[in-house]
Steps between C-alpha positions, in 0.01 A plus 500: 500500500531143621203278449430263786348168397303330775475126446190333648548224759350236269771577247773462761363164608469387134866578446582311818325196357738521203796514738582856393431667837387421852145553621482646851192690601661627825583868507848598614550819700531799274788643706680462831554803718858525618614766744507609862354765721494614861266436791487784751283525806419628845404296804333706771287466812162639402386637836179664375413214262456717190766318291677834438842569650473824694728557799266777612246225574752305704600264218853363538747336258590139579874440465715188482245269338616254236326531163512241221365510146375152418371329191125525536338226713838337574787526750756570225681823590601727213662774711488637853571803718434645847288801592708799606450740792237678291313174436592509131662237282613473137572176317650535152564261209172318547372326189186651354166348590266479796666369815434460873666739745540309827594643841698283741270486802784386726666840451183704557516680840281382786158661499504553122313273258520492121147379438520479119806289429605458225386794287504505121730717286521525121851576378552687172816561299712787634208626708468478880196322642396645838314317777387673818429243770316604818557286806278494807508454873296185438335325208128475448378166639164325538328559834509123559881521513469751783257274682716191464859620508553862610639555848407783733713800405533408132432777250271377221318640198155367413224595259131432540143619474373715786237310699477756782607859440710700750313546828179363350419295808794562733723804533823462304428149371417362156540175306589380153475164328654336193432160344712328763386659826421808705706733719403753767671839478568743784477795264365815660744698284304391191186683611404788276664354190171400340554126542169317467373143505558354154824690435818302442797629696863403540649563843820438687501429871656312789355168615358500853357219713392729780192389698517158333392641163683533167515848352723760341608813686685808380312471173582722201296526180700418186229478235121534468253399228150632571182298444677183393219270618355361820600182681208262553485381863581136562230304677617335820369394840518643847691189612765554230549860611539389861749229400714751309541726802793326671682485163586851374637342181181301434391551134161626618653781703458851355268385220160644412238238590127447552330277755138404439208494743723550803311558821606782732523298820615771741495873554810712434619463856867400467817638340422851619133444421579450131502120480202267473462138390364356176411143415382369162458151647862400447633655822539843651731780396533868592353793310694820568349841427759778510456864591478641148205274419335567837632785718309355795570152632274257681132563438601787272626245246161334490346840427756588231482167321136412562601160640304312765632222720344173386446608139700371203708689248712465191821673611773615260830624634874460538631204700739601776655374820583643839714294738375176346132590468358479148270790412300642212503876454204643302600819316165678467140452607435365148721201591234386750183361341227344711374162370276227636667258739526167325 
């Protein structure tokens, strides 16, 4: 048996004072790992957005894309390869440790986006490290980016809280909102999926500017989180709603809002007997009541909603536009609350 004598630090420093040894309280690494391993992976187009490669779901390998293993958080390349016809790659003789696996976006085919780039891989000695990387038809972006930059015909993916569920106030329409803005969805195909106000959903769709409004058409549901929390309506004025009408990309468009003590100044006698005018003292705008909320137009809307021309109301609804006219769309009768005219 070998006895191990552990000398206290004070003794080491005392000997250093006598010039017999050095005193250094820093701790050197106990050992250095030396060796290499392999990074293997698969780059694929994840058509059904489940992050699992399954050709039966329409998923496709992405070939011909340059792949580089880099020192973490740097541009220093340790080794590189190219994805094959099956979307797979293998990079050997990579030093052990955690590195970044970076995909050359210039070599990614049109219409394919590697949204998480780079990804992390930990290499171990003589053991392959596998990374499966799903790509998409588009990357998730804030709704504000759609409002400001997306062109008609662009395919985009957005995520937001449902502020009007499918066909709640108009057949086939709904709306969602994130921290940056709101977007109107032409989404009749999402009816019957249990989507409710307060859910968070992720959808893909094509940008449309039809009728002078900004919305997504051809919408598909990619993810849903039920009962995530409600969006509080933003207080605004009837004048602001009217001013946003000619500007489909106005930040107020497609948001959930409330106007206070707005007087109903006309009957529902325009826009197919579904439009009337409101004025909270700042200037008039249009209130639009769709067929789901009130099957009958004209005087039938007054009966359904309990509104009276000349009375004042707090109105909550989605801001919209139609050929330059700003409008507020209440979703339910509960969105219309009679209050004293101030």
